C-alpha positions in Angstrom: 226.2 96.7 39.8 225.9 95.9 36.1 229.0 96.3 33.9 227.4 97.5 30.7 230.7 97.0 28.8 230.2 93.2 29.5 227.5 91.5 27.6 228.1 88.1 29.2 226.4 86.8 32.2 226.4 88.8 35.3 225.0 88.5 38.8 222.8 90.6 41.1 222.1 89.8 44.7 218.6 90.5 46.0 217.1 89.1 49.2 220.1 86.7 49.7 219.6 85.2 46.2 221.9 85.5 43.3 220.0 86.4 40.1 221.6 86.1 36.6 221.5 89.2 34.4 222.6 90.2 31.0 222.7 93.6 29.2 223.0 94.8 25.6 223.5 98.2 24.1 224.3 101.5 25.7 224.5 102.0 29.5 222.2 104.0 31.5 224.4 107.2 31.4 223.9 107.2 27.6 220.3 106.0 26.9 217.1 104.8 28.5 217.0 101.1 29.4 214.3 98.6 28.5 214.0 96.0 31.3 212.7 92.6 30.2 210.5 90.5 32.6 210.0 87.0 31.4 207.2 84.6 31.3 206.2 81.9 33.8 208.6 79.4 32.3 211.0 81.8 30.8 214.5 83.0 31.7 217.2 85.1 29.9 218.3 82.6 27.3 214.5 82.0 26.3 214.3 85.6 25.2 216.5 84.3 22.2 217.7 87.2 20.0 214.9 89.6 21.0 217.1 91.6 23.4 219.7 92.3 20.8 217.1 93.2 18.2 215.5 95.7 20.5 218.8 97.4 21.4 219.5 97.8 17.8 216.0 98.9 16.8 215.6 101.5 19.6 219.2 102.7 20.4 218.3 101.9 24.2 220.2 99.7 26.5 218.4 96.3 27.3 218.6 94.5 30.7 217.2 91.2 31.3 217.3 89.0 34.4 216.1 85.6 35.5 213.8 85.6 38.5 214.6 83.4 41.4 213.9 79.8 40.4 214.6 80.4 36.8 217.5 80.1 34.4 220.8 80.1 36.3 219.5 82.1 39.3 219.2 80.6 42.7 216.1 78.5 43.4 213.0 79.7 45.1 211.6 77.2 47.9 208.5 75.3 46.9 205.5 75.8 46.9 205.6 79.3 45.7 203.2 81.8 47.5 200.1 82.6 45.3 201.0 86.3 45.5 204.5 85.5 43.9 204.1 88.0 41.0 203.1 90.9 43.6 206.2 90.0 45.8 208.5 90.0 42.8 207.1 93.4 41.8 207.4 95.1 45.1 210.2 93.2 46.9 212.6 92.3 44.0 212.4 94.5 41.0 213.1 97.7 42.8 216.4 96.3 43.9 217.2 95.0 40.5 216.6 98.6 39.0 218.7 100.1 41.9 221.6 97.7 41.5 221.8 98.1 37.7 222.1 102.0 38.1 219.2 102.7 35.9 218.1 106.3 35.2 215.2 106.1 32.8 213.3 102.8 32.4 210.7 101.2 30.1 209.5 97.9 31.6 208.7 95.2 29.0 206.9 92.2 30.5 205.7 89.0 28.9 202.8 87.0 30.4 203.6 86.7 34.2 206.3 89.3 33.5 203.7 91.7 32.2 201.6 91.2 35.4 204.7 92.0 37.5 205.4 95.1 35.4 201.8 96.3 35.8 201.9 95.7 39.5 205.2 97.7 39.9 203.8 100.7 37.8 200.3 100.5 39.6 201.7 100.2 43.1 204.9 102.1 43.3 205.9 105.6 42.5 209.1 105.5 40.5 210.2 108.6 38.6 212.5 106.6 36.6 209.6 104.7 35.0 208.6 106.2 31.6 206.4 103.4 29.9 205.2 99.9 30.0 205.1 97.3 27.2 202.7 94.5 28.3 202.9 91.4 26.1 200.0 88.9 26.6 199.3 90.3 30.2 197.3 88.6 32.8 195.2 90.6 35.2 192.9 87.6 36.2 192.5 84.0 35.7 190.5 82.6 32.7 189.4 79.0 32.3 191.1 78.8 28.8 194.4 79.7 30.4 194.0 77.4 33.4 193.1 74.5 31.0 196.4 75.1 29.1 198.3 75.2 32.2 196.8 71.8 33.3 197.8 70.6 29.9 201.4 71.7 30.5 201.3 69.5 33.7 200.3 66.5 31.7 203.2 67.3 29.3 205.5 67.5 32.2 204.5 64.0 33.4 204.4 62.4 30.0 206.7 64.0 27.4 210.3 65.3 27.4 209.2 68.7 28.7 211.5 68.5 31.6 214.6 67.7 29.6 213.8 70.7 27.2 213.3 73.0 30.1 216.7 71.7 31.7 218.5 73.2 28.6 217.7 76.6 30.0 217.0 76.2 33.7 219.5 75.0 36.4 216.6 73.6 38.4 213.7 72.7 35.9 211.7 71.2 38.7 211.8 74.4 40.7 210.9 76.5 37.6 208.0 74.3 36.4 206.6 73.1 39.7 206.7 76.6 41.2 204.8 78.3 38.4 202.4 75.4 37.6 201.7 74.7 41.2 200.7 78.2 42.0 198.4 78.7 39.0 196.7 75.3 39.4 196.1 75.9 43.1 192.4 75.9 43.9 192.7 79.2 45.7 194.4 80.8 42.7 191.2 80.9 40.6 190.3 84.0 42.6 193.6 85.8 41.7 192.8 89.3 40.2 195.1 92.3 40.0 192.8 94.5 37.9 193.0 97.2 40.5 196.7 97.9 39.8 195.6 99.2 36.4 194.0 102.2 38.3 197.3 103.3 39.5 199.2 103.2 36.3 200.0 106.8 34.9 202.9 106.1 32.3 202.1 105.4 28.6 201.3 101.6 27.9 201.6 99.6 24.8 199.7 96.2 25.0 200.6 93.4 22.4 198.5 90.2 22.2 198.5 87.4 19.8 194.9 86.8 18.4 195.6 83.0 18.8 196.8 83.2 22.4 196.3 79.9 24.0 196.8 81.3 27.6 194.4 84.3 27.6 191.7 86.1 25.6 191.2 89.7 24.7 189.3 90.2 28.0 192.6 91.0 29.4 193.2 93.8 27.0 189.6 95.1 27.5 190.2 95.3 31.2 193.3 97.4 30.5 191.4 99.7 28.2 188.5 100.0 30.6 190.6 100.9 33.7 193.6 102.8 32.5 193.6 106.6 33.0 195.1 107.2 29.5 194.1 105.0 26.5 196.8 102.4 25.8 198.3 101.6 22.5 197.2 98.3 21.5 198.7 95.8 18.8 196.7 92.6 18.1 198.8 90.2 16.0 197.4 87.7 13.6 199.0 84.2 13.3 200.4 84.9 16.8 200.0 82.7 20.0 201.2 83.5 23.5 204.6 84.7 22.5 204.5 87.6 20.1 208.3 88.1 20.3 208.8 84.5 18.9 205.8 84.2 16.8 205.9 87.6 15.1 209.3 89.0 16.0 209.5 91.7 13.3 206.0 93.1 14.2 206.9 93.0 17.9 210.2 94.8 17.6 208.6 97.3 15.3 205.7 98.1 17.7 208.1 98.3 20.8 210.6 100.5 18.8 207.8 102.9 17.7 206.4 103.2 21.2 209.9 103.7 22.8 210.8 106.4 20.3 207.6 108.3 21.3 208.3 107.8 24.9 211.9 109.0 24.6 210.8 112.1 22.6 208.3 113.0 25.3 210.8 112.5 28.2 213.8 114.3 26.4 216.2 111.9 27.8 218.9 113.1 30.3 220.8 110.9 32.6 
């Protein structure tokens, strides 16, 4: 269980693996919880000061965890299965929410984390789930994204990228090679999870940088085309793949406004 009085590193155990977790703000008995799902090379520490800013701006609790293979969590055996995001959404995330004792939840995912959040909302029925914030989501592969991931592999081989990742990941080889190897697998070109959008019934906020190097607005258009209720969409100028880093004030403002509307609709009660 998560001790909401302790904002230091804590541990969850799911599927025989220890996963690091941290929380900020009020506990689930006092307020809804925003759960952060990180990108393909992310972890708790790489959210920087975004969790604290969210807790202050929304009055919600914020929970972040590092998936297996990332941060200080236990590693995940290589090679990663090509459906690793679906497995995370259906086999791991439900246990994280249960162990944290959450009552009302908004999932906020970035990149791979946004895909995981969408799969969770589209495939599972969870009465705790009240909204989704999808930052730079991926629903299908695009050549622009695959080319950027190939450039990341070159950087891994030729620059100090491994050393920089080692500042945040206990096993940087596991984190990088697991993610990069899956995305660059020839069979991954056919990866497509657009069908999960059809099953999403909660309100959705999508945030995308107009200069995103990993994906185009085709991802947002797919969301608009298939979602039962129109999403809120924020397109940010001078913003690449990480809105919470490139445009932190605009990102916090957008999330805070969305969460406030969701909270008003659900009349929070633990």
